PyMOL Python script that loads the backbone (N, CA, C, O; Angstrom):
from pymol import cmd

cmd.read_pdbstr("""\
ATOM      1  N   MET A   1      98.608 128.845  89.663  1.00  0.00           N
ATOM      2  CA  MET A   1      99.618 128.200  89.195  1.00  0.00           C
ATOM      3  C   MET A   1      99.506 126.753  89.314  1.00  0.00           C
ATOM      4  O   MET A   1      99.127 126.125  90.303  1.00  0.00           O
ATOM      5  N   ILE A   2      99.957 126.209  87.959  1.00  0.00           N
ATOM      6  CA  ILE A   2      99.859 124.646  87.985  1.00  0.00           C
ATOM      7  C   ILE A   2     101.229 124.012  88.427  1.00  0.00           C
ATOM      8  O   ILE A   2     102.361 124.402  88.138  1.00  0.00           O
ATOM      9  N   HIS A   3     100.857 122.957  89.185  1.00  0.00           N
ATOM     10  CA  HIS A   3     102.022 122.246  89.682  1.00  0.00           C
ATOM     11  C   HIS A   3     102.241 120.789  89.061  1.00  0.00           C
ATOM     12  O   HIS A   3     103.210 120.076  89.324  1.00  0.00           O
ATOM     13  N   GLY A   4     101.304 120.489  88.288  1.00  0.00           N
ATOM     14  CA  GLY A   4     101.133 118.913  87.677  1.00  0.00           C
ATOM     15  C   GLY A   4     100.099 118.800  86.984  1.00  0.00           C
ATOM     16  O   GLY A   4      99.355 119.779  86.918  1.00  0.00           O
ATOM     17  N   ILE A   5      99.821 117.804  86.403  1.00  0.00           N
ATOM     18  CA  ILE A   5      98.536 117.466  85.526  1.00  0.00           C
ATOM     19  C   ILE A   5      98.325 115.998  85.817  1.00  0.00           C
ATOM     20  O   ILE A   5      99.320 115.280  85.908  1.00  0.00           O
ATOM     21  N   ILE A   6      97.175 115.514  85.965  1.00  0.00           N
ATOM     22  CA  ILE A   6      96.814 114.214  86.192  1.00  0.00           C
ATOM     23  C   ILE A   6      95.664 113.973  84.867  1.00  0.00           C
ATOM     24  O   ILE A   6      94.649 114.663  84.769  1.00  0.00           O
ATOM     25  N   VAL A   7      95.966 113.054  84.050  1.00  0.00           N
ATOM     26  CA  VAL A   7      95.301 112.768  83.106  1.00  0.00           C
ATOM     27  C   VAL A   7      94.718 111.151  83.157  1.00  0.00           C
ATOM     28  O   VAL A   7      95.438 110.156  83.243  1.00  0.00           O
ATOM     29  N   GLY A   8      93.184 111.160  83.080  1.00  0.00           N
ATOM     30  CA  GLY A   8      92.638 110.096  83.341  1.00  0.00           C
ATOM     31  C   GLY A   8      92.940 109.058  82.265  1.00  0.00           C
ATOM     32  O   GLY A   8      93.473 109.371  81.201  1.00  0.00           O
ATOM     33  N   LYS A   9      92.540 107.671  82.614  1.00  0.00           N
ATOM     34  CA  LYS A   9      92.823 106.641  81.678  1.00  0.00           C
ATOM     35  C   LYS A   9      91.693 106.407  80.624  1.00  0.00           C
ATOM     36  O   LYS A   9      90.605 106.068  81.091  1.00  0.00           O
ATOM     37  N   PRO A  10      91.800 106.544  79.224  1.00  0.00           N
ATOM     38  CA  PRO A  10      90.706 106.388  78.474  1.00  0.00           C
ATOM     39  C   PRO A  10      90.181 105.019  78.376  1.00  0.00           C
ATOM     40  O   PRO A  10      90.912 104.029  78.417  1.00  0.00           O
ATOM     41  N   GLN A  11      88.641 104.969  78.219  1.00  0.00           N
ATOM     42  CA  GLN A  11      88.020 103.692  78.337  1.00  0.00           C
ATOM     43  C   GLN A  11      88.745 102.684  77.352  1.00  0.00           C
ATOM     44  O   GLN A  11      89.039 102.967  76.190  1.00  0.00           O
ATOM     45  N   GLY A  12      88.960 101.631  77.888  1.00  0.00           N
ATOM     46  CA  GLY A  12      89.538 100.373  77.131  1.00  0.00           C
ATOM     47  C   GLY A  12      91.128 100.830  76.701  1.00  0.00           C
ATOM     48  O   GLY A  12      91.828 100.085  76.014  1.00  0.00           O
ATOM     49  N   GLU A  13      91.529 101.949  77.121  1.00  0.00           N
ATOM     50  CA  GLU A  13      93.028 102.459  76.786  1.00  0.00           C
ATOM     51  C   GLU A  13      92.952 102.881  75.342  1.00  0.00           C
ATOM     52  O   GLU A  13      94.015 102.930  74.724  1.00  0.00           O
ATOM     53  N   ALA A  14      91.794 103.203  74.705  1.00  0.00           N
ATOM     54  CA  ALA A  14      91.661 103.517  73.130  1.00  0.00           C
ATOM     55  C   ALA A  14      92.242 104.726  73.010  1.00  0.00           C
ATOM     56  O   ALA A  14      91.952 105.626  73.798  1.00  0.00           O
ATOM     57  N   PHE A  15      93.166 104.907  71.976  1.00  0.00           N
ATOM     58  CA  PHE A  15      93.833 106.077  71.712  1.00  0.00           C
ATOM     59  C   PHE A  15      94.885 106.663  72.846  1.00  0.00           C
ATOM     60  O   PHE A  15      95.324 107.812  72.794  1.00  0.00           O
ATOM     61  N   TYR A  16      95.205 105.771  73.813  1.00  0.00           N
ATOM     62  CA  TYR A  16      95.993 106.315  74.985  1.00  0.00           C
ATOM     63  C   TYR A  16      97.423 106.990  74.293  1.00  0.00           C
ATOM     64  O   TYR A  16      97.830 108.091  74.663  1.00  0.00           O
ATOM     65  N   GLU A  17      98.049 106.265  73.353  1.00  0.00           N
ATOM     66  CA  GLU A  17      99.269 106.938  72.698  1.00  0.00           C
ATOM     67  C   GLU A  17      98.937 108.302  72.190  1.00  0.00           C
ATOM     68  O   GLU A  17      99.592 109.247  72.629  1.00  0.00           O
ATOM     69  N   GLU A  18      98.039 108.500  71.356  1.00  0.00           N
ATOM     70  CA  GLU A  18      97.567 109.515  70.819  1.00  0.00           C
ATOM     71  C   GLU A  18      96.985 110.902  71.625  1.00  0.00           C
ATOM     72  O   GLU A  18      97.085 112.058  71.214  1.00  0.00           O
ATOM     73  N   TYR A  19      96.413 110.493  72.766  1.00  0.00           N
ATOM     74  CA  TYR A  19      96.031 111.414  73.935  1.00  0.00           C
ATOM     75  C   TYR A  19      97.392 111.950  74.338  1.00  0.00           C
ATOM     76  O   TYR A  19      97.646 113.154  74.303  1.00  0.00           O
ATOM     77  N   LYS A  20      98.376 110.900  74.772  1.00  0.00           N
ATOM     78  CA  LYS A  20      99.449 111.513  75.583  1.00  0.00           C
ATOM     79  C   LYS A  20     100.256 112.268  74.592  1.00  0.00           C
ATOM     80  O   LYS A  20     100.750 113.315  75.008  1.00  0.00           O
ATOM     81  N   SER A  21     100.485 111.931  73.345  1.00  0.00           N
ATOM     82  CA  SER A  21     101.325 112.672  72.403  1.00  0.00           C
ATOM     83  C   SER A  21     100.747 114.050  72.229  1.00  0.00           C
ATOM     84  O   SER A  21     101.470 115.044  72.294  1.00  0.00           O
ATOM     85  N   VAL A  22      99.503 114.120  72.018  1.00  0.00           N
ATOM     86  CA  VAL A  22      98.983 115.628  71.785  1.00  0.00           C
ATOM     87  C   VAL A  22      99.169 116.511  73.191  1.00  0.00           C
ATOM     88  O   VAL A  22      99.559 117.678  73.208  1.00  0.00           O
ATOM     89  N   ILE A  23      98.824 115.745  74.333  1.00  0.00           N
ATOM     90  CA  ILE A  23      99.044 116.619  75.668  1.00  0.00           C
ATOM     91  C   ILE A  23     100.307 116.937  75.969  1.00  0.00           C
ATOM     92  O   ILE A  23     100.514 117.949  76.638  1.00  0.00           O
ATOM     93  N   THR A  24     101.384 116.117  75.519  1.00  0.00           N
ATOM     94  CA  THR A  24     102.778 116.384  75.767  1.00  0.00           C
ATOM     95  C   THR A  24     103.245 117.519  74.705  1.00  0.00           C
ATOM     96  O   THR A  24     104.107 118.360  74.959  1.00  0.00           O
ATOM     97  N   GLN A  25     102.583 117.420  73.546  1.00  0.00           N
ATOM     98  CA  GLN A  25     103.020 118.547  72.655  1.00  0.00           C
ATOM     99  C   GLN A  25     102.442 119.937  73.055  1.00  0.00           C
ATOM    100  O   GLN A  25     103.091 120.973  72.910  1.00  0.00           O
ATOM    101  N   VAL A  26     101.229 119.897  73.546  1.00  0.00           N
ATOM    102  CA  VAL A  26     100.649 121.234  74.101  1.00  0.00           C
ATOM    103  C   VAL A  26     101.480 121.735  75.059  1.00  0.00           C
ATOM    104  O   VAL A  26     102.010 122.841  74.943  1.00  0.00           O
ATOM    105  N   VAL A  27     101.666 120.900  76.148  1.00  0.00           N
ATOM    106  CA  VAL A  27     102.180 121.355  77.633  1.00  0.00           C
ATOM    107  C   VAL A  27     103.716 121.737  77.193  1.00  0.00           C
ATOM    108  O   VAL A  27     104.154 122.792  77.651  1.00  0.00           O
ATOM    109  N   THR A  28     104.529 120.989  76.373  1.00  0.00           N
ATOM    110  CA  THR A  28     105.961 121.260  76.358  1.00  0.00           C
ATOM    111  C   THR A  28     106.146 122.228  75.143  1.00  0.00           C
ATOM    112  O   THR A  28     106.823 123.245  75.297  1.00  0.00           O
ATOM    113  N   THR A  29     105.608 121.962  74.032  1.00  0.00           N
ATOM    114  CA  THR A  29     105.942 122.779  72.799  1.00  0.00           C
ATOM    115  C   THR A  29     105.280 124.218  72.616  1.00  0.00           C
ATOM    116  O   THR A  29     105.874 125.198  72.165  1.00  0.00           O
ATOM    117  N   GLU A  30     103.955 124.184  73.039  1.00  0.00           N
ATOM    118  CA  GLU A  30     103.207 125.290  72.785  1.00  0.00           C
ATOM    119  C   GLU A  30     103.201 126.226  74.343  1.00  0.00           C
ATOM    120  O   GLU A  30     103.201 127.453  74.438  1.00  0.00           O
ATOM    121  N   GLU A  31     103.198 125.391  75.275  1.00  0.00           N
ATOM    122  CA  GLU A  31     103.119 126.312  76.565  1.00  0.00           C
ATOM    123  C   GLU A  31     104.450 126.434  77.280  1.00  0.00           C
ATOM    124  O   GLU A  31     104.547 127.167  78.265  1.00  0.00           O
ATOM    125  N   HIS A  32     105.681 125.605  76.727  1.00  0.00           N
ATOM    126  CA  HIS A  32     106.717 125.752  77.319  1.00  0.00           C
ATOM    127  C   HIS A  32     107.110 125.345  78.811  1.00  0.00           C
ATOM    128  O   HIS A  32     108.049 125.792  79.470  1.00  0.00           O
ATOM    129  N   LEU A  33     106.164 124.388  79.183  1.00  0.00           N
ATOM    130  CA  LEU A  33     106.204 123.947  80.519  1.00  0.00           C
ATOM    131  C   LEU A  33     106.905 122.512  80.671  1.00  0.00           C
ATOM    132  O   LEU A  33     106.362 121.561  81.234  1.00  0.00           O
ATOM    133  N   ASN A  34     108.121 122.483  80.123  1.00  0.00           N
ATOM    134  CA  ASN A  34     109.000 121.185  79.979  1.00  0.00           C
ATOM    135  C   ASN A  34     109.199 120.648  81.408  1.00  0.00           C
ATOM    136  O   ASN A  34     109.477 119.450  81.454  1.00  0.00           O
ATOM    137  N   HIS A  35     109.126 121.186  82.382  1.00  0.00           N
ATOM    138  CA  HIS A  35     109.260 120.434  83.725  1.00  0.00           C
ATOM    139  C   HIS A  35     108.000 120.144  84.462  1.00  0.00           C
ATOM    140  O   HIS A  35     108.031 119.747  85.627  1.00  0.00           O
ATOM    141  N   LEU A  36     106.972 120.320  83.855  1.00  0.00           N
ATOM    142  CA  LEU A  36     105.721 120.294  84.556  1.00  0.00           C
ATOM    143  C   LEU A  36     105.390 118.682  84.491  1.00  0.00           C
ATOM    144  O   LEU A  36     105.346 118.027  83.449  1.00  0.00           O
ATOM    145  N   PRO A  37     105.178 118.206  85.752  1.00  0.00           N
ATOM    146  CA  PRO A  37     105.025 116.664  85.852  1.00  0.00           C
ATOM    147  C   PRO A  37     103.610 116.318  85.358  1.00  0.00           C
ATOM    148  O   PRO A  37     102.635 117.038  85.573  1.00  0.00           O
ATOM    149  N   ILE A  38     103.573 115.091  84.639  1.00  0.00           N
ATOM    150  CA  ILE A  38     102.256 114.740  83.940  1.00  0.00           C
ATOM    151  C   ILE A  38     102.203 113.106  84.413  1.00  0.00           C
ATOM    152  O   ILE A  38     103.124 112.310  84.232  1.00  0.00           O
ATOM    153  N   LEU A  39     101.045 112.833  84.992  1.00  0.00           N
ATOM    154  CA  LEU A  39     100.740 111.532  85.577  1.00  0.00           C
ATOM    155  C   LEU A  39      99.718 111.075  84.639  1.00  0.00           C
ATOM    156  O   LEU A  39      98.580 111.510  84.813  1.00  0.00           O
ATOM    157  N   TYR A  40      99.975 110.125  83.502  1.00  0.00           N
ATOM    158  CA  TYR A  40      98.906 109.595  82.634  1.00  0.00           C
ATOM    159  C   TYR A  40      98.362 108.392  83.148  1.00  0.00           C
ATOM    160  O   TYR A  40      98.870 107.726  84.050  1.00  0.00           O
ATOM    161  N   ASN A  41      97.192 108.108  82.475  1.00  0.00           N
ATOM    162  CA  ASN A  41      96.562 106.748  82.533  1.00  0.00           C
ATOM    163  C   ASN A  41      96.111 106.244  83.947  1.00  0.00           C
ATOM    164  O   ASN A  41      96.190 105.097  84.388  1.00  0.00           O
ATOM    165  N   VAL A  42      95.609 107.398  84.571  1.00  0.00           N
ATOM    166  CA  VAL A  42      94.990 107.046  85.995  1.00  0.00           C
ATOM    167  C   VAL A  42      93.698 106.729  86.156  1.00  0.00           C
ATOM    168  O   VAL A  42      92.827 107.338  85.534  1.00  0.00           O
ATOM    169  N   ASN A  43      93.432 105.791  86.962  1.00  0.00           N
ATOM    170  CA  ASN A  43      91.987 105.397  87.058  1.00  0.00           C
ATOM    171  C   ASN A  43      91.217 106.232  88.167  1.00  0.00           C
ATOM    172  O   ASN A  43      91.203 106.010  89.378  1.00  0.00           O
ATOM    173  N   PHE A  44      90.633 107.159  87.525  1.00  0.00           N
ATOM    174  CA  PHE A  44      89.793 107.951  88.307  1.00  0.00           C
ATOM    175  C   PHE A  44      88.527 108.415  87.495  1.00  0.00           C
ATOM    176  O   PHE A  44      88.591 108.344  86.268  1.00  0.00           O
ATOM    177  N   GLY A  45      87.524 108.827  88.017  1.00  0.00           N
ATOM    178  CA  GLY A  45      86.337 109.240  87.266  1.00  0.00           C
ATOM    179  C   GLY A  45      85.594 108.017  86.881  1.00  0.00           C
ATOM    180  O   GLY A  45      85.243 107.222  87.752  1.00  0.00           O
ATOM    181  N   HIS A  46      85.330 107.816  85.609  1.00  0.00           N
ATOM    182  CA  HIS A  46      84.744 106.498  85.042  1.00  0.00           C
ATOM    183  C   HIS A  46      85.513 105.584  84.439  1.00  0.00           C
ATOM    184  O   HIS A  46      85.035 104.696  83.733  1.00  0.00           O
ATOM    185  N   ALA A  47      87.058 105.756  84.721  1.00  0.00           N
ATOM    186  CA  ALA A  47      87.723 104.502  84.501  1.00  0.00           C
ATOM    187  C   ALA A  47      87.541 103.329  85.455  1.00  0.00           C
ATOM    188  O   ALA A  47      87.114 103.519  86.594  1.00  0.00           O
ATOM    189  N   MET A  48      87.858 102.130  85.008  1.00  0.00           N
ATOM    190  CA  MET A  48      87.705 100.776  85.820  1.00  0.00           C
ATOM    191  C   MET A  48      89.066 100.542  86.309  1.00  0.00           C
ATOM    192  O   MET A  48      89.975 100.659  85.487  1.00  0.00           O
ATOM    193  N   PRO A  49      89.333 100.249  87.445  1.00  0.00           N
ATOM    194  CA  PRO A  49      88.362 100.285  88.542  1.00  0.00           C
ATOM    195  C   PRO A  49      88.335 101.750  88.846  1.00  0.00           C
ATOM    196  O   PRO A  49      89.289 102.502  88.648  1.00  0.00           O
ATOM    197  N   ILE A  50      87.049 102.143  89.397  1.00  0.00           N
ATOM    198  CA  ILE A  50      86.760 103.581  89.752  1.00  0.00           C
ATOM    199  C   ILE A  50      87.388 104.095  90.872  1.00  0.00           C
ATOM    200  O   ILE A  50      87.215 103.466  91.917  1.00  0.00           O
ATOM    201  N   GLY A  51      88.218 105.295  90.911  1.00  0.00           N
ATOM    202  CA  GLY A  51      88.744 105.864  92.056  1.00  0.00           C
ATOM    203  C   GLY A  51      88.190 107.422  92.066  1.00  0.00           C
ATOM    204  O   GLY A  51      87.611 107.998  91.145  1.00  0.00           O
ATOM    205  N   ILE A  52      88.516 107.911  93.306  1.00  0.00           N
ATOM    206  CA  ILE A  52      87.964 109.287  93.383  1.00  0.00           C
ATOM    207  C   ILE A  52      89.252 110.138  93.773  1.00  0.00           C
ATOM    208  O   ILE A  52      90.043 109.758  94.636  1.00  0.00           O
ATOM    209  N   ILE A  53      89.382 111.244  93.106  1.00  0.00           N
ATOM    210  CA  ILE A  53      90.462 112.345  93.527  1.00  0.00           C
ATOM    211  C   ILE A  53      89.512 113.447  93.579  1.00  0.00           C
ATOM    212  O   ILE A  53      88.951 113.997  92.632  1.00  0.00           O
ATOM    213  N   PRO A  54      89.385 113.752  95.159  1.00  0.00           N
ATOM    214  CA  PRO A  54      88.569 114.888  95.477  1.00  0.00           C
ATOM    215  C   PRO A  54      89.060 116.448  95.083  1.00  0.00           C
ATOM    216  O   PRO A  54      90.226 116.777  95.300  1.00  0.00           O
ATOM    217  N   TYR A  55      88.140 117.345  94.515  1.00  0.00           N
ATOM    218  CA  TYR A  55      88.843 118.715  94.305  1.00  0.00           C
ATOM    219  C   TYR A  55      89.009 119.431  95.344  1.00  0.00           C
ATOM    220  O   TYR A  55      88.188 119.414  96.261  1.00  0.00           O
ATOM    221  N   GLY A  56      90.372 120.361  95.371  1.00  0.00           N
ATOM    222  CA  GLY A  56      90.419 121.298  96.410  1.00  0.00           C
ATOM    223  C   GLY A  56      91.308 120.643  97.358  1.00  0.00           C
ATOM    224  O   GLY A  56      91.667 121.378  98.278  1.00  0.00           O
ATOM    225  N   VAL A  57      91.788 119.366  97.376  1.00  0.00           N
ATOM    226  CA  VAL A  57      92.720 118.868  98.334  1.00  0.00           C
ATOM    227  C   VAL A  57      94.151 118.906  97.906  1.00  0.00           C
ATOM    228  O   VAL A  57      94.473 118.697  96.736  1.00  0.00           O
ATOM    229  N   SER A  58      94.896 119.138  98.727  1.00  0.00           N
ATOM    230  CA  SER A  58      96.312 119.189  98.331  1.00  0.00           C
ATOM    231  C   SER A  58      96.933 117.904  98.219  1.00  0.00           C
ATOM    232  O   SER A  58      96.875 117.133  99.177  1.00  0.00           O
ATOM    233  N   ALA A  59      97.533 117.574  97.138  1.00  0.00           N
ATOM    234  CA  ALA A  59      98.126 116.317  96.744  1.00  0.00           C
ATOM    235  C   ALA A  59      99.559 116.247  96.114  1.00  0.00           C
ATOM    236  O   ALA A  59      99.949 117.089  95.304  1.00  0.00           O
ATOM    237  N   LYS A  60     100.252 115.281  96.499  1.00  0.00           N
ATOM    238  CA  LYS A  60     101.711 115.127  95.781  1.00  0.00           C
ATOM    239  C   LYS A  60     101.618 114.021  94.791  1.00  0.00           C
ATOM    240  O   LYS A  60     101.152 112.902  95.006  1.00  0.00           O
ATOM    241  N   LEU A  61     102.185 114.532  93.531  1.00  0.00           N
ATOM    242  CA  LEU A  61     102.252 113.373  92.401  1.00  0.00           C
ATOM    243  C   LEU A  61     103.709 112.936  92.528  1.00  0.00           C
ATOM    244  O   LEU A  61     104.609 113.724  92.820  1.00  0.00           O
ATOM    245  N   ASN A  62     103.874 111.759  92.315  1.00  0.00           N
ATOM    246  CA  ASN A  62     105.246 111.034  92.056  1.00  0.00           C
ATOM    247  C   ASN A  62     105.089 110.204  90.903  1.00  0.00           C
ATOM    248  O   ASN A  62     104.621 109.068  90.836  1.00  0.00           O
ATOM    249  N   CYS A  63     105.626 111.065  89.855  1.00  0.00           N
ATOM    250  CA  CYS A  63     105.550 110.383  88.398  1.00  0.00           C
ATOM    251  C   CYS A  63     106.451 109.176  88.395  1.00  0.00           C
ATOM    252  O   CYS A  63     106.169 108.152  87.773  1.00  0.00           O
ATOM    253  N   GLU A  64     107.505 109.326  89.087  1.00  0.00           N
ATOM    254  CA  GLU A  64     108.528 108.118  89.031  1.00  0.00           C
ATOM    255  C   GLU A  64     107.851 106.808  89.500  1.00  0.00           C
ATOM    256  O   GLU A  64     107.911 105.802  88.792  1.00  0.00           O
ATOM    257  N   ASN A  65     107.227 106.814  90.653  1.00  0.00           N
ATOM    258  CA  ASN A  65     106.566 105.770  91.274  1.00  0.00           C
ATOM    259  C   ASN A  65     105.254 105.666  90.910  1.00  0.00           C
ATOM    260  O   ASN A  65     104.621 104.714  91.366  1.00  0.00           O
ATOM    261  N   LYS A  66     104.646 106.539  90.095  1.00  0.00           N
ATOM    262  CA  LYS A  66     103.369 106.399  89.585  1.00  0.00           C
ATOM    263  C   LYS A  66     102.301 106.519  90.775  1.00  0.00           C
ATOM    264  O   LYS A  66     101.333 105.759  90.811  1.00  0.00           O
ATOM    265  N   THR A  67     102.519 107.523  91.765  1.00  0.00           N
ATOM    266  CA  THR A  67     101.527 107.519  92.913  1.00  0.00           C
ATOM    267  C   THR A  67     100.884 109.005  93.030  1.00  0.00           C
ATOM    268  O   THR A  67     101.393 110.070  92.679  1.00  0.00           O
ATOM    269  N   ILE A  68      99.842 108.811  93.519  1.00  0.00           N
ATOM    270  CA  ILE A  68      99.256 110.067  93.959  1.00  0.00           C
ATOM    271  C   ILE A  68      98.918 110.070  95.496  1.00  0.00           C
ATOM    272  O   ILE A  68      98.265 109.126  95.940  1.00  0.00           O
ATOM    273  N   THR A  69      99.400 111.255  96.473  1.00  0.00           N
ATOM    274  CA  THR A  69      99.078 110.873  98.045  1.00  0.00           C
ATOM    275  C   THR A  69      98.532 112.225  98.268  1.00  0.00           C
ATOM    276  O   THR A  69      99.143 113.249  97.964  1.00  0.00           O
ATOM    277  N   LEU A  70      97.298 112.195  98.836  1.00  0.00           N
ATOM    278  CA  LEU A  70      96.503 113.098  99.597  1.00  0.00           C
ATOM    279  C   LEU A  70      97.110 113.614 100.483  1.00  0.00           C
ATOM    280  O   LEU A  70      97.580 112.858 101.333  1.00  0.00           O
ATOM    281  N   LEU A  71      97.307 114.936 100.609  1.00  0.00           N
ATOM    282  CA  LEU A  71      98.204 115.565 101.790  1.00  0.00           C
ATOM    283  C   LEU A  71      97.145 115.996 102.839  1.00  0.00           C
ATOM    284  O   LEU A  71      97.620 116.389 103.905  1.00  0.00           O
ATOM    285  N   GLU A  72      95.810 115.992 102.726  1.00  0.00           N
ATOM    286  CA  GLU A  72      95.022 116.414 103.664  1.00  0.00           C
ATOM    287  C   GLU A  72      93.656 115.530 103.482  1.00  0.00           C
ATOM    288  O   GLU A  72      93.425 114.887 102.459  1.00  0.00           O
ATOM    289  N   SER A  73      92.845 115.581 104.536  1.00  0.00           N
ATOM    290  CA  SER A  73      91.662 114.914 104.528  1.00  0.00           C
ATOM    291  C   SER A  73      90.670 115.370 103.342  1.00  0.00           C
ATOM    292  O   SER A  73      90.558 116.544 102.990  1.00  0.00           O
ATOM    293  N   ALA A  74      90.077 114.463 102.861  1.00  0.00           N
ATOM    294  CA  ALA A  74      89.068 114.814 101.835  1.00  0.00           C
ATOM    295  C   ALA A  74      87.548 115.114 102.373  1.00  0.00           C
ATOM    296  O   ALA A  74      86.694 115.689 101.699  1.00  0.00           O
ATOM    297  N   THR A  75      87.371 114.643 103.653  1.00  0.00           N
ATOM    298  CA  THR A  75      86.127 114.833 104.467  1.00  0.00           C
ATOM    299  C   THR A  75      86.157 115.733 105.528  1.00  0.00           C
ATOM    300  O   THR A  75      87.257 116.001 106.011  1.00  0.00           O
ATOM    301  N   ILE A  76      85.007 116.325 106.045  1.00  0.00           N
ATOM    302  CA  ILE A  76      85.120 117.181 107.293  1.00  0.00           C
ATOM    303  C   ILE A  76      84.730 116.109 108.336  1.00  0.00           C
ATOM    304  O   ILE A  76      83.884 115.256 108.064  1.00  0.00           O
ATOM    305  N   GLU A  77      85.307 116.156 109.445  1.00  0.00           N
ATOM    306  CA  GLU A  77      85.006 115.206 110.549  1.00  0.00           C
ATOM    307  C   GLU A  77      84.099 115.898 111.599  1.00  0.00           C
ATOM    308  O   GLU A  77      83.731 115.281 112.599  1.00  0.00           O
TER     309      GLU A  77
END
""", "prot")
cmd.dss("prot")
cmd.show_as("cartoon", "prot")
cmd.util.cbc("prot")
cmd.orient("prot")
């Protein structure tokens, strides 16, 4: 089950509005997921500054405050 979508920042923010429009159309119009939170323009992966979002770790998205909070450790101690 999908609880939210995180969309990375395009390099130089090229075509940002176009990407956002297409993603919104697919999620809301085609998939009817009108209440699915989408956090756009996030600096992770190859975007500058580089940030890391670990796979398999529970996280909380707050689209209003534009934050991602990891709810568990991303490393084994």
